[in-house]
C-alpha positions as CSV (number, residue, x, y, z in Angstrom):
1,M,26.0,4.6,225.3
2,N,25.9,7.9,223.5
3,R,26.2,8.4,219.7
4,I,29.8,9.6,219.8
5,T,31.0,6.6,221.8
6,T,29.2,4.3,219.4
7,I,30.9,5.9,216.4
8,G,34.2,5.7,218.2
9,L,33.8,2.0,218.8
10,A,32.7,1.4,215.2
11,V,35.9,3.2,214.0
12,L,38.0,1.2,216.4
13,M,36.5,-2.1,215.3
14,A,36.9,-1.2,211.7
15,C,40.6,-0.5,212.3
16,I,41.0,-3.8,214.2
17,G,39.3,-5.6,211.3
18,L,41.7,-4.0,208.8
19,N,44.7,-5.0,210.9
20,S,43.4,-8.5,211.2
21,A,42.8,-8.7,207.4
22,D,46.4,-7.5,206.8
23,A,47.8,-10.1,209.1
24,Q,45.7,-12.8,207.5
25,S,46.9,-11.9,204.0
26,L,50.5,-12.7,205.0
27,G,51.5,-16.3,204.5
28,S,54.2,-18.8,203.5
29,S,54.8,-21.1,200.6
30,Y,57.8,-23.2,199.7
31,T,60.1,-24.1,196.8
32,S,63.1,-26.3,196.3
33,T,66.6,-25.4,195.3
34,A,67.7,-29.1,195.2
35,P,69.9,-29.7,192.1
36,K,67.2,-32.0,190.6
37,D,64.7,-29.2,190.7
38,C,67.0,-26.6,189.1
39,R,68.9,-25.9,185.9
40,Q,72.6,-26.2,186.0
41,I,74.5,-23.4,184.3
42,G,77.6,-24.6,182.6
43,K,79.7,-27.4,184.0
44,P,81.0,-27.6,187.6
45,G,84.6,-26.3,188.0
46,A,87.0,-29.2,187.6
47,L,89.4,-27.9,190.3
48,D,87.2,-26.4,193.0
49,G,83.7,-27.8,192.2
50,S,82.3,-24.4,191.7
51,S,78.8,-24.4,190.3
52,T,75.8,-22.2,189.5
53,R,72.2,-23.3,189.2
54,V,68.9,-21.5,188.6
55,C,65.8,-22.6,190.4
56,P,62.1,-21.7,189.9
57,G,60.7,-19.4,192.6
58,K,57.3,-17.7,193.1
59,D,55.5,-15.0,191.1
60,G,57.9,-15.2,188.2
61,L,61.0,-14.9,190.2
62,I,64.0,-17.3,190.0
63,V,66.6,-18.2,192.6
64,L,70.3,-18.2,191.7
65,I,72.5,-20.4,193.8
66,A,76.3,-20.1,193.2
67,E,79.0,-22.1,195.0
68,D,82.7,-21.4,195.0
69,D,85.4,-22.6,197.4
70,L,82.8,-24.3,199.6
71,R,80.9,-21.1,200.1
72,E,77.5,-20.2,198.6
73,I,75.6,-17.1,197.6
74,V,71.8,-17.0,197.0
75,A,70.0,-14.2,195.1
76,V,66.6,-13.7,193.5
77,G,65.5,-11.9,190.4
78,R,63.3,-11.9,187.4
79,N,66.0,-13.7,185.4
80,R,69.6,-15.0,186.0
81,K,71.2,-11.7,184.8
82,A,69.1,-9.6,187.2
83,A,69.7,-12.0,190.1
84,A,73.5,-12.0,189.5
85,E,73.6,-8.2,189.8
86,E,71.8,-8.0,193.2
87,P,73.6,-7.0,196.4
88,A,72.9,-10.5,197.8
89,T,75.5,-11.9,195.5
90,K,78.2,-9.7,197.2
91,V,77.7,-11.3,200.6
92,W,80.1,-14.1,201.3
93,F,80.3,-15.7,204.8
94,A,83.9,-16.1,205.7
95,P,83.7,-19.7,207.0
96,F,82.7,-22.6,204.7
97,N,79.0,-22.6,204.4
98,S,76.0,-24.0,202.5
99,S,72.3,-23.3,202.3
100,E,69.5,-25.9,202.7
101,T,67.4,-26.7,199.7
102,T,64.0,-25.5,201.0
103,I,63.1,-21.8,200.6
104,E,60.2,-20.3,202.5
105,W,58.5,-17.4,200.7
106,R,56.8,-14.8,202.7
107,A,54.0,-13.1,200.7
108,D,51.3,-10.6,201.1
109,G,48.5,-12.3,199.2
110,A,50.1,-13.6,196.0
111,R,53.1,-11.2,196.0
112,P,56.3,-12.4,197.8
113,F,58.4,-9.9,199.6
114,A,61.0,-12.0,201.4
115,I,62.5,-15.4,201.6
116,I,63.8,-17.3,204.6
117,Q,66.4,-20.0,204.2
118,R,68.4,-22.1,206.6
119,W,72.2,-21.9,206.3
120,H,74.9,-24.1,207.8
121,I,78.1,-22.3,208.8
122,A,81.3,-24.3,209.4
123,D,82.8,-23.9,212.9
124,N,86.6,-24.7,212.7
125,S,86.8,-24.6,216.5
126,D,84.4,-27.5,216.8
127,P,85.8,-30.5,214.8
128,D,84.0,-33.8,214.5
129,K,85.7,-37.2,215.0
130,Q,87.2,-37.1,211.5
131,G,88.6,-33.6,212.1
132,R,86.0,-31.9,209.9
133,P,84.3,-28.8,211.3
134,N,80.8,-29.2,212.6
135,T,78.3,-26.7,211.3
136,K,76.0,-24.3,213.1
137,A,72.5,-23.4,211.7
138,M,71.2,-19.9,211.0
139,L,68.1,-18.6,209.3
140,V,68.7,-15.8,206.7
141,V,65.9,-13.4,205.8
142,T,66.3,-11.8,202.4
143,R,64.2,-9.0,200.9
144,L,62.8,-9.3,197.4
145,P,62.0,-7.0,194.5
146,P,60.7,-4.4,193.8
147,G,63.9,-2.8,195.0
148,P,67.3,-4.5,195.7
149,V,67.7,-8.1,197.0
150,C,69.8,-8.3,200.1
151,H,70.1,-9.9,203.6
152,V,67.8,-8.3,206.1
153,A,68.1,-10.4,209.3
154,Y,69.9,-13.3,210.8
155,V,68.4,-15.7,213.4
156,D,70.5,-18.2,215.2
157,A,68.7,-21.5,214.9
158,I,70.3,-23.2,217.9
159,A,70.2,-20.2,220.3
160,N,66.5,-19.5,219.6
161,P,64.1,-22.5,219.9
162,N,61.4,-20.3,218.1
163,A,63.8,-19.3,215.3
164,N,61.2,-19.9,212.5
165,E,58.7,-17.6,214.1
166,L,61.3,-15.0,214.8
167,A,62.5,-15.1,211.1
168,R,58.9,-14.8,209.8
169,K,58.2,-11.8,212.1
170,A,61.5,-10.2,210.9
171,A,60.5,-10.8,207.3
172,D,57.0,-9.3,207.8
173,D,58.2,-6.3,209.9
174,L,61.5,-5.4,208.3
175,A,61.9,-6.7,204.7
176,R,59.7,-4.3,202.7
177,G,61.1,-1.2,204.3
178,F,64.8,-2.3,204.5
179,A,67.3,-0.1,202.6
180,C,70.0,-2.4,201.1
181,G,73.4,-0.8,201.4
182,K,72.2,1.7,204.1
183,D,70.5,-0.4,206.8
184,E,72.5,-2.9,208.8
185,V,71.5,-6.5,208.8
186,K,69.5,-7.1,212.1
187,I,70.4,-9.9,214.5
188,I,67.1,-11.2,215.8
189,G,66.7,-13.0,219.1
190,T,69.6,-14.5,221.0
191,R,73.0,-14.1,219.3
192,G,74.5,-17.6,219.1
193,R,77.6,-19.2,217.5
194,A,76.2,-19.4,214.0
195,V,75.6,-15.6,213.9
196,E,79.0,-15.0,215.4
197,L,80.6,-17.1,212.6
198,A,78.5,-15.5,209.9
199,T,79.4,-12.0,210.9
200,M,83.2,-12.7,211.2
201,R,85.3,-10.3,209.2
């Protein structure tokens, strides 16, 4: 093996090592948005049950959950005012919906750059025995500061058995470079009923 080949291999191995280190620095942690773990803002609406709560997140961020007319929004910011002004607060799914109370934070080292959350979208064309709509599950990937907070990708949780892995890869690959208001939300994997309902207009 000549000297040039040896140098070339050394450079290649160094690059592989750096890529492996980058991959290893990405990880997940979890927080709760259950009402018992959050601070209620004001009193729930007497007529429609509308409510707002603020929940602790990661790295000094908070999670804002607001419900109105059986539909939720979720945003993240350094404080409640900042979160309330993010593009994520302008996204309302047309059918009734709710988010689960566990948030997965994708981070590079200690710095989170995206959250993943499971949502349930009501399907009026699929009623249960009591006539209430069954729900369809979907994972929502949302980018975090610095920069705007907005939805990046949707993954249908029923149509994709590996939905969690797909959502993590979407977060890792897309969130940090996603331009809110310019880039379209990506549908990742197989497009199922939940995504169809969520993107109804």
